[in-house]
C-alpha positions in Angstrom: 5.9 -10.8 -25.5 6.0 -10.2 -21.7 3.9 -7.7 -19.8 7.0 -5.8 -18.6 7.7 -4.9 -22.2 4.6 -2.7 -22.4 4.0 -1.9 -18.7 4.6 1.6 -17.3 7.3 1.8 -14.6 5.5 4.0 -12.1 3.8 2.3 -9.2 0.8 3.9 -7.6 -1.8 2.6 -5.2 -4.0 3.6 -2.3 -4.8 2.0 1.1 -8.2 0.5 1.8 -8.4 2.9 4.8 -8.3 6.1 2.7 -11.5 7.9 1.9 -13.1 8.3 -1.5 -12.1 12.0 -1.4 -8.4 10.8 -1.1 -8.8 8.3 -3.9 -10.5 10.8 -6.2 -7.7 13.3 -5.5 -5.0 10.8 -6.2 -6.7 9.7 -9.5 -7.0 13.3 -10.6 -3.3 14.1 -9.7 -2.1 10.9 -11.5 -4.5 11.3 -14.4 -5.7 7.7 -14.0 -9.2 6.3 -13.7 -8.4 3.2 -11.6 -6.2 2.6 -8.6 -5.1 -0.7 -7.1 -6.1 -1.0 -3.4 -3.4 -2.4 -1.0 -3.6 -3.8 2.5 -0.4 -5.0 4.3 1.5 -4.9 1.0 -0.9 -7.0 -1.0 -3.4 -5.9 -3.7 -6.9 -6.7 -2.4 -8.9 -5.0 -5.1 -9.3 -2.0 -7.4 -11.2 1.2 -7.3 -12.4 3.0 -10.5 -14.0 6.4 -11.1 -17.1 4.3 -12.1 -17.1 2.8 -8.6 -16.8 6.2 -7.0 -19.5 7.8 -9.1 -21.9 5.0 -8.6 -21.5 4.9 -4.8 -21.4 8.7 -4.5 -24.8 8.9 -6.1 -26.2 6.2 -3.9 -25.0 7.9 -0.7 -26.1 11.4 -1.5 -22.8 12.8 -2.8 -20.5 12.2 0.2 -16.8 11.4 -0.4 -16.1 10.6 3.3 -16.6 6.8 3.2 -13.7 4.4 3.2 -12.3 2.9 0.0 -12.7 -0.6 1.6 -16.4 -0.1 1.6 -16.8 0.1 -2.2 -13.7 -1.4 -3.8 -14.0 -4.2 -6.4 -12.5 -7.4 -5.1 -13.3 -9.8 -7.9 -10.4 -9.4 -10.3 -7.6 -11.1 -12.1 -4.0 -10.2 -11.3 -0.8 -10.7 -13.2 2.9 -9.9 -12.7 5.5 -8.3 -14.9 7.0 -11.5 -16.2 3.6 -13.0 -17.4 3.2 -13.6 -21.1 0.6 -11.4 -22.8 -0.9 -14.4 -24.6 -1.5 -16.2 -21.3 -2.9 -13.0 -19.7 -5.4 -12.5 -22.6 -6.8 -16.0 -22.1 -7.6 -15.5 -18.4 
């Protein structure tokens, strides 16, 4: 089975230059807890609610820092035509 057989069609992401406030608003609007972070058309990381909450607590509750300052860069990526068995072994 290929990833595209179970993957949602909608595409959403946020720029690394957006603020945590922007990211949290988009997550709330889209009803998701993680967003891919894009720079110059390439995914450079992800941002989760967990990332936001941890950083927000550490910086006294401000949402005005940039996504690029807290995104998670260590990740594995896949494309629509990847086989699910191969993905699960990464």
